[in-house]
PyMOL Python script that loads the backbone (N, CA, C, O; Angstrom):
from pymol import cmd

cmd.read_pdbstr("""\
ATOM      1  N   MET A   1      21.642  30.232-251.970  1.00  0.00           N
ATOM      2  CA  MET A   1      20.247  30.441-252.331  1.00  0.00           C
ATOM      3  C   MET A   1      20.032  31.825-253.014  1.00  0.00           C
ATOM      4  O   MET A   1      20.332  32.795-252.317  1.00  0.00           O
ATOM      5  N   LYS A   2      19.646  32.025-254.035  1.00  0.00           N
ATOM      6  CA  LYS A   2      19.357  33.299-254.877  1.00  0.00           C
ATOM      7  C   LYS A   2      18.066  33.919-254.638  1.00  0.00           C
ATOM      8  O   LYS A   2      17.073  33.197-254.544  1.00  0.00           O
ATOM      9  N   VAL A   3      17.973  35.182-254.529  1.00  0.00           N
ATOM     10  CA  VAL A   3      16.679  35.899-254.344  1.00  0.00           C
ATOM     11  C   VAL A   3      16.060  36.000-255.671  1.00  0.00           C
ATOM     12  O   VAL A   3      14.887  36.366-255.759  1.00  0.00           O
ATOM     13  N   LYS A   4      16.803  35.685-256.786  1.00  0.00           N
ATOM     14  CA  LYS A   4      16.320  36.003-258.225  1.00  0.00           C
ATOM     15  C   LYS A   4      15.224  34.860-258.478  1.00  0.00           C
ATOM     16  O   LYS A   4      14.496  34.976-259.464  1.00  0.00           O
ATOM     17  N   ASN A   5      15.098  33.864-257.701  1.00  0.00           N
ATOM     18  CA  ASN A   5      14.134  32.848-257.866  1.00  0.00           C
ATOM     19  C   ASN A   5      12.593  33.127-257.340  1.00  0.00           C
ATOM     20  O   ASN A   5      11.607  32.416-257.536  1.00  0.00           O
ATOM     21  N   LEU A   6      12.667  34.238-256.691  1.00  0.00           N
ATOM     22  CA  LEU A   6      11.315  34.713-256.162  1.00  0.00           C
ATOM     23  C   LEU A   6      10.552  35.434-257.335  1.00  0.00           C
ATOM     24  O   LEU A   6      11.166  36.020-258.225  1.00  0.00           O
ATOM     25  N   PRO A   7       9.174  35.357-257.287  1.00  0.00           N
ATOM     26  CA  PRO A   7       8.348  36.007-258.237  1.00  0.00           C
ATOM     27  C   PRO A   7       8.571  37.532-258.139  1.00  0.00           C
ATOM     28  O   PRO A   7       8.972  38.028-257.086  1.00  0.00           O
ATOM     29  N   ASP A   8       8.316  38.267-259.223  1.00  0.00           N
ATOM     30  CA  ASP A   8       8.577  39.666-259.204  1.00  0.00           C
ATOM     31  C   ASP A   8       7.561  40.370-258.158  1.00  0.00           C
ATOM     32  O   ASP A   8       7.972  41.322-257.494  1.00  0.00           O
ATOM     33  N   ASP A   9       6.408  39.962-258.030  1.00  0.00           N
ATOM     34  CA  ASP A   9       5.529  40.506-257.065  1.00  0.00           C
ATOM     35  C   ASP A   9       5.985  40.507-255.682  1.00  0.00           C
ATOM     36  O   ASP A   9       5.585  41.367-254.897  1.00  0.00           O
ATOM     37  N   ILE A  10       6.846  39.540-255.320  1.00  0.00           N
ATOM     38  CA  ILE A  10       7.305  39.527-254.079  1.00  0.00           C
ATOM     39  C   ILE A  10       8.601  40.496-253.985  1.00  0.00           C
ATOM     40  O   ILE A  10       8.737  41.184-252.974  1.00  0.00           O
ATOM     41  N   LYS A  11       9.539  40.552-255.017  1.00  0.00           N
ATOM     42  CA  LYS A  11      10.599  41.326-255.133  1.00  0.00           C
ATOM     43  C   LYS A  11      10.125  42.817-254.953  1.00  0.00           C
ATOM     44  O   LYS A  11      10.871  43.587-254.349  1.00  0.00           O
ATOM     45  N   ASN A  12       8.886  43.273-255.462  1.00  0.00           N
ATOM     46  CA  ASN A  12       8.503  44.616-255.449  1.00  0.00           C
ATOM     47  C   ASN A  12       7.799  44.973-254.147  1.00  0.00           C
ATOM     48  O   ASN A  12       7.390  46.129-254.031  1.00  0.00           O
ATOM     49  N   LYS A  13       7.608  44.089-253.135  1.00  0.00           N
ATOM     50  CA  LYS A  13       6.949  44.431-251.879  1.00  0.00           C
ATOM     51  C   LYS A  13       7.838  45.275-251.011  1.00  0.00           C
ATOM     52  O   LYS A  13       9.063  45.244-251.129  1.00  0.00           O
ATOM     53  N   SER A  14       7.186  46.062-250.099  1.00  0.00           N
ATOM     54  CA  SER A  14       7.746  46.858-249.179  1.00  0.00           C
ATOM     55  C   SER A  14       8.467  45.938-247.919  1.00  0.00           C
ATOM     56  O   SER A  14       8.191  44.757-247.709  1.00  0.00           O
ATOM     57  N   LEU A  15       9.251  46.580-247.292  1.00  0.00           N
ATOM     58  CA  LEU A  15       9.878  45.784-246.177  1.00  0.00           C
ATOM     59  C   LEU A  15       8.788  45.274-245.127  1.00  0.00           C
ATOM     60  O   LEU A  15       8.909  44.174-244.587  1.00  0.00           O
ATOM     61  N   ASN A  16       7.884  45.996-244.907  1.00  0.00           N
ATOM     62  CA  ASN A  16       6.766  45.561-244.119  1.00  0.00           C
ATOM     63  C   ASN A  16       5.967  44.398-244.621  1.00  0.00           C
ATOM     64  O   ASN A  16       5.719  43.417-243.921  1.00  0.00           O
ATOM     65  N   GLU A  17       5.597  44.537-245.790  1.00  0.00           N
ATOM     66  CA  GLU A  17       4.953  43.561-246.544  1.00  0.00           C
ATOM     67  C   GLU A  17       5.679  42.253-246.506  1.00  0.00           C
ATOM     68  O   GLU A  17       5.109  41.208-246.193  1.00  0.00           O
ATOM     69  N   LEU A  18       7.074  42.332-246.861  1.00  0.00           N
ATOM     70  CA  LEU A  18       7.831  41.103-246.879  1.00  0.00           C
ATOM     71  C   LEU A  18       7.875  40.362-245.453  1.00  0.00           C
ATOM     72  O   LEU A  18       7.911  39.138-245.326  1.00  0.00           O
ATOM     73  N   THR A  19       7.867  41.269-244.425  1.00  0.00           N
ATOM     74  CA  THR A  19       7.929  40.808-242.997  1.00  0.00           C
ATOM     75  C   THR A  19       6.684  40.029-242.724  1.00  0.00           C
ATOM     76  O   THR A  19       6.683  38.961-242.111  1.00  0.00           O
ATOM     77  N   ASP A  20       5.583  40.638-243.230  1.00  0.00           N
ATOM     78  CA  ASP A  20       4.224  40.013-242.965  1.00  0.00           C
ATOM     79  C   ASP A  20       4.174  38.765-243.725  1.00  0.00           C
ATOM     80  O   ASP A  20       3.680  37.762-243.211  1.00  0.00           O
ATOM     81  N   LEU A  21       4.604  38.755-244.803  1.00  0.00           N
ATOM     82  CA  LEU A  21       4.631  37.325-245.582  1.00  0.00           C
ATOM     83  C   LEU A  21       5.425  36.373-245.000  1.00  0.00           C
ATOM     84  O   LEU A  21       5.016  35.213-244.930  1.00  0.00           O
ATOM     85  N   ALA A  22       6.692  36.743-244.495  1.00  0.00           N
ATOM     86  CA  ALA A  22       7.386  35.836-243.731  1.00  0.00           C
ATOM     87  C   ALA A  22       6.764  35.230-242.474  1.00  0.00           C
ATOM     88  O   ALA A  22       6.807  34.021-242.246  1.00  0.00           O
ATOM     89  N   ASN A  23       6.131  36.204-241.593  1.00  0.00           N
ATOM     90  CA  ASN A  23       5.376  35.856-240.585  1.00  0.00           C
ATOM     91  C   ASN A  23       4.189  34.804-240.735  1.00  0.00           C
ATOM     92  O   ASN A  23       3.905  33.922-239.924  1.00  0.00           O
ATOM     93  N   ASN A  24       3.553  35.083-241.948  1.00  0.00           N
ATOM     94  CA  ASN A  24       2.508  34.102-242.450  1.00  0.00           C
ATOM     95  C   ASN A  24       3.126  32.773-242.702  1.00  0.00           C
ATOM     96  O   ASN A  24       2.586  31.795-242.185  1.00  0.00           O
ATOM     97  N   ILE A  25       4.106  32.627-243.376  1.00  0.00           N
ATOM     98  CA  ILE A  25       4.788  31.354-243.532  1.00  0.00           C
ATOM     99  C   ILE A  25       5.193  30.743-242.312  1.00  0.00           C
ATOM    100  O   ILE A  25       4.960  29.548-242.133  1.00  0.00           O
ATOM    101  N   ILE A  26       5.795  31.455-241.421  1.00  0.00           N
ATOM    102  CA  ILE A  26       6.132  30.766-239.966  1.00  0.00           C
ATOM    103  C   ILE A  26       5.026  30.187-239.302  1.00  0.00           C
ATOM    104  O   ILE A  26       5.041  29.071-238.783  1.00  0.00           O
ATOM    105  N   GLU A  27       3.890  31.108-239.331  1.00  0.00           N
ATOM    106  CA  GLU A  27       2.720  30.498-238.764  1.00  0.00           C
ATOM    107  C   GLU A  27       2.164  29.248-239.305  1.00  0.00           C
ATOM    108  O   GLU A  27       1.639  28.425-238.555  1.00  0.00           O
ATOM    109  N   LYS A  28       2.260  29.064-240.627  1.00  0.00           N
ATOM    110  CA  LYS A  28       1.770  27.901-241.371  1.00  0.00           C
ATOM    111  C   LYS A  28       2.721  26.820-240.962  1.00  0.00           C
ATOM    112  O   LYS A  28       2.299  25.676-240.795  1.00  0.00           O
ATOM    113  N   LEU A  29       3.926  27.110-240.801  1.00  0.00           N
ATOM    114  CA  LEU A  29       5.043  25.984-240.536  1.00  0.00           C
ATOM    115  C   LEU A  29       4.709  25.624-239.086  1.00  0.00           C
ATOM    116  O   LEU A  29       4.795  24.441-238.758  1.00  0.00           O
ATOM    117  N   GLU A  30       4.357  26.495-238.242  1.00  0.00           N
ATOM    118  CA  GLU A  30       4.230  26.046-236.849  1.00  0.00           C
ATOM    119  C   GLU A  30       2.956  25.275-236.591  1.00  0.00           C
ATOM    120  O   GLU A  30       2.819  24.567-235.594  1.00  0.00           O
ATOM    121  N   ASP A  31       1.997  25.438-237.550  1.00  0.00           N
ATOM    122  CA  ASP A  31       0.615  24.869-237.390  1.00  0.00           C
ATOM    123  C   ASP A  31       0.796  23.105-237.845  1.00  0.00           C
ATOM    124  O   ASP A  31       0.115  22.170-237.425  1.00  0.00           O
ATOM    125  N   LYS A  32       1.842  23.062-238.744  1.00  0.00           N
ATOM    126  CA  LYS A  32       2.106  21.714-239.301  1.00  0.00           C
ATOM    127  C   LYS A  32       2.740  20.759-238.137  1.00  0.00           C
ATOM    128  O   LYS A  32       3.583  21.193-237.352  1.00  0.00           O
ATOM    129  N   ASN A  33       2.248  19.403-238.099  1.00  0.00           N
ATOM    130  CA  ASN A  33       2.755  18.629-237.124  1.00  0.00           C
ATOM    131  C   ASN A  33       3.897  17.866-237.772  1.00  0.00           C
ATOM    132  O   ASN A  33       4.775  17.367-237.068  1.00  0.00           O
ATOM    133  N   THR A  34       3.910  17.757-239.175  1.00  0.00           N
ATOM    134  CA  THR A  34       5.061  16.980-239.668  1.00  0.00           C
ATOM    135  C   THR A  34       5.965  17.885-240.673  1.00  0.00           C
ATOM    136  O   THR A  34       5.582  18.983-241.079  1.00  0.00           O
ATOM    137  N   LEU A  35       7.090  17.352-240.992  1.00  0.00           N
ATOM    138  CA  LEU A  35       8.004  18.159-241.935  1.00  0.00           C
ATOM    139  C   LEU A  35       7.545  17.966-243.422  1.00  0.00           C
ATOM    140  O   LEU A  35       7.819  18.710-244.364  1.00  0.00           O
ATOM    141  N   GLU A  36       6.831  16.877-243.447  1.00  0.00           N
ATOM    142  CA  GLU A  36       6.448  16.485-244.913  1.00  0.00           C
ATOM    143  C   GLU A  36       5.658  17.615-245.655  1.00  0.00           C
ATOM    144  O   GLU A  36       4.636  18.131-245.203  1.00  0.00           O
ATOM    145  N   GLY A  37       6.205  17.917-246.760  1.00  0.00           N
ATOM    146  CA  GLY A  37       5.621  19.081-247.466  1.00  0.00           C
ATOM    147  C   GLY A  37       5.921  20.529-247.036  1.00  0.00           C
ATOM    148  O   GLY A  37       5.434  21.544-247.532  1.00  0.00           O
ATOM    149  N   SER A  38       6.789  20.450-246.047  1.00  0.00           N
ATOM    150  CA  SER A  38       7.236  21.857-245.406  1.00  0.00           C
ATOM    151  C   SER A  38       8.510  22.319-246.116  1.00  0.00           C
ATOM    152  O   SER A  38       8.872  23.484-245.947  1.00  0.00           O
ATOM    153  N   VAL A  39       9.262  21.444-246.946  1.00  0.00           N
ATOM    154  CA  VAL A  39      10.533  21.942-247.484  1.00  0.00           C
ATOM    155  C   VAL A  39      10.355  23.185-248.343  1.00  0.00           C
ATOM    156  O   VAL A  39      11.090  24.166-248.229  1.00  0.00           O
ATOM    157  N   GLU A  40       9.252  23.095-249.288  1.00  0.00           N
ATOM    158  CA  GLU A  40       9.184  24.298-250.175  1.00  0.00           C
ATOM    159  C   GLU A  40       8.900  25.451-249.213  1.00  0.00           C
ATOM    160  O   GLU A  40       9.469  26.509-249.479  1.00  0.00           O
ATOM    161  N   GLU A  41       8.127  25.414-248.160  1.00  0.00           N
ATOM    162  CA  GLU A  41       7.804  26.606-247.363  1.00  0.00           C
ATOM    163  C   GLU A  41       9.119  27.168-246.816  1.00  0.00           C
ATOM    164  O   GLU A  41       9.397  28.358-246.961  1.00  0.00           O
ATOM    165  N   TYR A  42       9.952  26.278-246.167  1.00  0.00           N
ATOM    166  CA  TYR A  42      11.127  26.671-245.557  1.00  0.00           C
ATOM    167  C   TYR A  42      12.028  27.387-246.551  1.00  0.00           C
ATOM    168  O   TYR A  42      12.562  28.460-246.270  1.00  0.00           O
ATOM    169  N   GLN A  43      12.193  26.751-247.759  1.00  0.00           N
ATOM    170  CA  GLN A  43      13.018  27.354-248.773  1.00  0.00           C
ATOM    171  C   GLN A  43      12.613  28.790-249.045  1.00  0.00           C
ATOM    172  O   GLN A  43      13.453  29.687-248.969  1.00  0.00           O
ATOM    173  N   LYS A  44      11.322  29.036-249.365  1.00  0.00           N
ATOM    174  CA  LYS A  44      10.710  30.145-249.526  1.00  0.00           C
ATOM    175  C   LYS A  44      10.894  31.150-248.478  1.00  0.00           C
ATOM    176  O   LYS A  44      11.092  32.330-248.769  1.00  0.00           O
ATOM    177  N   LEU A  45      10.832  30.699-247.176  1.00  0.00           N
ATOM    178  CA  LEU A  45      11.234  31.565-246.073  1.00  0.00           C
ATOM    179  C   LEU A  45      12.656  31.952-246.147  1.00  0.00           C
ATOM    180  O   LEU A  45      12.989  33.131-246.029  1.00  0.00           O
ATOM    181  N   ILE A  46      13.472  31.041-246.328  1.00  0.00           N
ATOM    182  CA  ILE A  46      14.962  31.394-246.367  1.00  0.00           C
ATOM    183  C   ILE A  46      15.005  32.492-247.459  1.00  0.00           C
ATOM    184  O   ILE A  46      15.591  33.527-247.140  1.00  0.00           O
ATOM    185  N   LYS A  47      14.471  32.420-248.698  1.00  0.00           N
ATOM    186  CA  LYS A  47      14.642  33.322-249.876  1.00  0.00           C
ATOM    187  C   LYS A  47      14.071  34.808-249.223  1.00  0.00           C
ATOM    188  O   LYS A  47      14.700  35.863-249.304  1.00  0.00           O
ATOM    189  N   LEU A  48      12.964  34.673-248.673  1.00  0.00           N
ATOM    190  CA  LEU A  48      12.446  35.948-248.228  1.00  0.00           C
ATOM    191  C   LEU A  48      13.262  36.519-247.159  1.00  0.00           C
ATOM    192  O   LEU A  48      13.354  37.740-247.035  1.00  0.00           O
ATOM    193  N   ASN A  49      13.859  35.700-246.379  1.00  0.00           N
ATOM    194  CA  ASN A  49      14.755  36.310-245.241  1.00  0.00           C
ATOM    195  C   ASN A  49      15.998  37.011-245.897  1.00  0.00           C
ATOM    196  O   ASN A  49      16.454  38.051-245.422  1.00  0.00           O
ATOM    197  N   LEU A  50      16.517  36.417-246.982  1.00  0.00           N
ATOM    198  CA  LEU A  50      17.636  37.079-247.790  1.00  0.00           C
ATOM    199  C   LEU A  50      17.174  38.343-248.344  1.00  0.00           C
ATOM    200  O   LEU A  50      17.909  39.327-248.256  1.00  0.00           O
ATOM    201  N   LEU A  51      15.928  38.429-248.956  1.00  0.00           N
ATOM    202  CA  LEU A  51      15.412  39.571-249.563  1.00  0.00           C
ATOM    203  C   LEU A  51      15.209  40.780-248.495  1.00  0.00           C
ATOM    204  O   LEU A  51      15.550  41.948-248.678  1.00  0.00           O
ATOM    205  N   ILE A  52      14.631  40.287-247.435  1.00  0.00           N
ATOM    206  CA  ILE A  52      14.422  41.220-246.350  1.00  0.00           C
ATOM    207  C   ILE A  52      15.748  41.803-245.834  1.00  0.00           C
ATOM    208  O   ILE A  52      15.842  43.012-245.623  1.00  0.00           O
ATOM    209  N   GLU A  53      16.731  40.993-245.636  1.00  0.00           N
ATOM    210  CA  GLU A  53      18.107  41.491-245.280  1.00  0.00           C
ATOM    211  C   GLU A  53      18.552  42.539-246.302  1.00  0.00           C
ATOM    212  O   GLU A  53      18.930  43.664-245.974  1.00  0.00           O
ATOM    213  N   LYS A  54      18.488  42.145-247.429  1.00  0.00           N
ATOM    214  CA  LYS A  54      18.933  43.060-248.587  1.00  0.00           C
ATOM    215  C   LYS A  54      18.366  44.462-248.489  1.00  0.00           C
ATOM    216  O   LYS A  54      19.028  45.500-248.470  1.00  0.00           O
ATOM    217  N   GLU A  55      16.931  44.337-248.426  1.00  0.00           N
ATOM    218  CA  GLU A  55      16.071  45.619-248.315  1.00  0.00           C
ATOM    219  C   GLU A  55      16.468  46.431-247.070  1.00  0.00           C
ATOM    220  O   GLU A  55      16.528  47.660-247.117  1.00  0.00           O
ATOM    221  N   PHE A  56      16.740  45.723-245.948  1.00  0.00           N
ATOM    222  CA  PHE A  56      17.052  46.372-244.785  1.00  0.00           C
ATOM    223  C   PHE A  56      18.314  47.112-244.879  1.00  0.00           C
ATOM    224  O   PHE A  56      18.441  48.243-244.410  1.00  0.00           O
ATOM    225  N   GLN A  57      19.265  46.463-245.497  1.00  0.00           N
ATOM    226  CA  GLN A  57      20.505  46.967-245.609  1.00  0.00           C
ATOM    227  C   GLN A  57      20.523  48.310-246.603  1.00  0.00           C
ATOM    228  O   GLN A  57      21.189  49.323-246.392  1.00  0.00           O
ATOM    229  N   LYS A  58      19.735  48.104-247.608  1.00  0.00           N
ATOM    230  CA  LYS A  58      19.455  49.089-248.528  1.00  0.00           C
ATOM    231  C   LYS A  58      18.873  50.378-247.878  1.00  0.00           C
ATOM    232  O   LYS A  58      19.301  51.480-248.221  1.00  0.00           O
ATOM    233  N   ALA A  59      17.938  50.247-246.981  1.00  0.00           N
ATOM    234  CA  ALA A  59      17.155  51.212-246.202  1.00  0.00           C
ATOM    235  C   ALA A  59      18.151  51.859-245.339  1.00  0.00           C
ATOM    236  O   ALA A  59      18.291  53.081-245.366  1.00  0.00           O
ATOM    237  N   SER A  60      18.896  51.050-244.523  1.00  0.00           N
ATOM    238  CA  SER A  60      19.874  51.443-243.632  1.00  0.00           C
ATOM    239  C   SER A  60      20.966  52.459-244.242  1.00  0.00           C
ATOM    240  O   SER A  60      21.237  53.543-243.725  1.00  0.00           O
ATOM    241  N   LYS A  61      21.525  51.974-245.362  1.00  0.00           N
ATOM    242  CA  LYS A  61      22.437  52.742-246.166  1.00  0.00           C
ATOM    243  C   LYS A  61      21.872  54.039-246.640  1.00  0.00           C
ATOM    244  O   LYS A  61      22.583  55.041-246.560  1.00  0.00           O
ATOM    245  N   GLU A  62      20.813  54.111-247.067  1.00  0.00           N
ATOM    246  CA  GLU A  62      19.957  55.375-247.518  1.00  0.00           C
ATOM    247  C   GLU A  62      19.722  56.331-246.278  1.00  0.00           C
ATOM    248  O   GLU A  62      19.704  57.552-246.433  1.00  0.00           O
ATOM    249  N   LEU A  63      19.559  55.794-245.163  1.00  0.00           N
ATOM    250  CA  LEU A  63      19.259  56.565-243.983  1.00  0.00           C
ATOM    251  C   LEU A  63      20.739  57.170-243.566  1.00  0.00           C
ATOM    252  O   LEU A  63      20.885  58.367-243.319  1.00  0.00           O
ATOM    253  N   SER A  64      21.672  56.345-243.522  1.00  0.00           N
ATOM    254  CA  SER A  64      23.082  56.742-243.157  1.00  0.00           C
ATOM    255  C   SER A  64      23.417  58.024-244.023  1.00  0.00           C
ATOM    256  O   SER A  64      23.806  59.087-243.539  1.00  0.00           O
ATOM    257  N   GLN A  65      23.211  57.774-245.401  1.00  0.00           N
ATOM    258  CA  GLN A  65      23.673  58.984-246.294  1.00  0.00           C
ATOM    259  C   GLN A  65      22.830  59.999-246.140  1.00  0.00           C
ATOM    260  O   GLN A  65      23.381  61.095-246.243  1.00  0.00           O
ATOM    261  N   SER A  66      21.578  60.023-245.909  1.00  0.00           N
ATOM    262  CA  SER A  66      20.651  61.117-245.603  1.00  0.00           C
ATOM    263  C   SER A  66      21.125  61.787-244.387  1.00  0.00           C
ATOM    264  O   SER A  66      21.123  63.018-244.369  1.00  0.00           O
ATOM    265  N   THR A  67      21.566  61.063-243.280  1.00  0.00           N
ATOM    266  CA  THR A  67      21.867  61.637-242.080  1.00  0.00           C
ATOM    267  C   THR A  67      23.252  62.334-242.293  1.00  0.00           C
ATOM    268  O   THR A  67      23.367  63.490-241.887  1.00  0.00           O
ATOM    269  N   ARG A  68      24.221  61.771-242.849  1.00  0.00           N
ATOM    270  CA  ARG A  68      25.478  62.347-243.196  1.00  0.00           C
ATOM    271  C   ARG A  68      25.314  63.696-244.043  1.00  0.00           C
ATOM    272  O   ARG A  68      26.071  64.638-243.811  1.00  0.00           O
ATOM    273  N   GLU A  69      24.441  63.775-244.910  1.00  0.00           N
ATOM    274  CA  GLU A  69      24.226  65.053-245.674  1.00  0.00           C
ATOM    275  C   GLU A  69      23.683  66.027-244.723  1.00  0.00           C
ATOM    276  O   GLU A  69      24.126  67.175-244.741  1.00  0.00           O
ATOM    277  N   LYS A  70      22.739  65.675-243.868  1.00  0.00           N
ATOM    278  CA  LYS A  70      22.226  66.692-242.958  1.00  0.00           C
ATOM    279  C   LYS A  70      23.197  67.173-241.992  1.00  0.00           C
ATOM    280  O   LYS A  70      23.188  68.353-241.639  1.00  0.00           O
ATOM    281  N   ILE A  71      24.073  66.291-241.521  1.00  0.00           N
ATOM    282  CA  ILE A  71      25.065  66.681-240.579  1.00  0.00           C
ATOM    283  C   ILE A  71      25.972  67.659-241.429  1.00  0.00           C
ATOM    284  O   ILE A  71      26.244  68.730-240.886  1.00  0.00           O
ATOM    285  N   GLN A  72      26.413  67.452-242.547  1.00  0.00           N
ATOM    286  CA  GLN A  72      27.328  68.369-243.311  1.00  0.00           C
ATOM    287  C   GLN A  72      26.642  69.650-243.588  1.00  0.00           C
ATOM    288  O   GLN A  72      27.289  70.697-243.612  1.00  0.00           O
ATOM    289  N   LYS A  73      25.420  69.624-243.790  1.00  0.00           N
ATOM    290  CA  LYS A  73      24.725  71.060-244.015  1.00  0.00           C
ATOM    291  C   LYS A  73      24.658  71.860-242.766  1.00  0.00           C
ATOM    292  O   LYS A  73      24.830  73.079-242.777  1.00  0.00           O
ATOM    293  N   VAL A  74      24.386  71.118-241.591  1.00  0.00           N
ATOM    294  CA  VAL A  74      24.474  71.842-240.272  1.00  0.00           C
ATOM    295  C   VAL A  74      25.916  72.348-240.063  1.00  0.00           C
ATOM    296  O   VAL A  74      26.036  73.512-239.679  1.00  0.00           O
ATOM    297  N   LEU A  75      26.905  71.688-240.249  1.00  0.00           N
ATOM    298  CA  LEU A  75      28.344  71.927-240.103  1.00  0.00           C
ATOM    299  C   LEU A  75      28.785  73.119-240.949  1.00  0.00           C
ATOM    300  O   LEU A  75      29.570  73.963-240.516  1.00  0.00           O
ATOM    301  N   LYS A  76      28.251  73.158-242.172  1.00  0.00           N
ATOM    302  CA  LYS A  76      28.634  74.367-243.072  1.00  0.00           C
ATOM    303  C   LYS A  76      27.922  75.519-242.522  1.00  0.00           C
ATOM    304  O   LYS A  76      28.529  76.590-242.497  1.00  0.00           O
ATOM    305  N   LYS A  77      26.558  75.451-242.017  1.00  0.00           N
ATOM    306  CA  LYS A  77      25.778  76.617-241.593  1.00  0.00           C
ATOM    307  C   LYS A  77      26.553  77.065-240.297  1.00  0.00           C
ATOM    308  O   LYS A  77      26.775  78.270-240.174  1.00  0.00           O
ATOM    309  N   ASN A  78      26.908  76.344-239.489  1.00  0.00           N
ATOM    310  CA  ASN A  78      27.689  76.733-238.173  1.00  0.00           C
ATOM    311  C   ASN A  78      28.966  77.299-238.607  1.00  0.00           C
ATOM    312  O   ASN A  78      29.375  78.240-237.928  1.00  0.00           O
ATOM    313  N   GLU A  79      29.629  76.950-239.524  1.00  0.00           N
ATOM    314  CA  GLU A  79      30.990  77.359-240.097  1.00  0.00           C
ATOM    315  C   GLU A  79      30.654  78.832-240.523  1.00  0.00           C
ATOM    316  O   GLU A  79      31.451  79.691-240.146  1.00  0.00           O
ATOM    317  N   LYS A  80      29.586  79.218-241.253  1.00  0.00           N
ATOM    318  CA  LYS A  80      29.289  80.467-241.808  1.00  0.00           C
ATOM    319  C   LYS A  80      28.921  81.438-240.671  1.00  0.00           C
ATOM    320  O   LYS A  80      29.147  82.644-240.775  1.00  0.00           O
ATOM    321  N   LYS A  81      28.392  80.928-239.664  1.00  0.00           N
ATOM    322  CA  LYS A  81      28.002  81.774-238.468  1.00  0.00           C
ATOM    323  C   LYS A  81      29.093  82.274-237.692  1.00  0.00           C
ATOM    324  O   LYS A  81      29.067  83.357-237.108  1.00  0.00           O
ATOM    325  N   THR A  82      30.129  81.411-237.692  1.00  0.00           N
ATOM    326  CA  THR A  82      31.233  81.722-236.721  1.00  0.00           C
ATOM    327  C   THR A  82      32.181  82.559-237.402  1.00  0.00           C
ATOM    328  O   THR A  82      33.087  83.058-236.734  1.00  0.00           O
ATOM    329  N   LYS A  83      32.097  82.808-238.745  1.00  0.00           N
ATOM    330  CA  LYS A  83      33.057  83.766-239.539  1.00  0.00           C
ATOM    331  C   LYS A  83      32.574  85.169-239.627  1.00  0.00           C
ATOM    332  O   LYS A  83      33.240  86.015-240.224  1.00  0.00           O
TER     333      LYS A  83
END
""", "prot")
cmd.dss("prot")
cmd.show_as("cartoon", "prot")
cmd.util.cbc("prot")
cmd.orient("prot")
């Protein structure tokens, strides 16, 4: 299932907004007594989940990179102090 099929307004939402949207879909699905008409909602939820995972991985990677850079700066500072 490709994330490409989601509208642009959804692709441009923040991680928190995507999570809220997924929670709203889950609430709608829980309120329904039958599966009839729910297939589209489930498919949308799966696509949203994939997008949320990608955004989370992207944010995690950026955080790791930032942390790595800060550690390198501290190590260089300490190295200069010891010389």
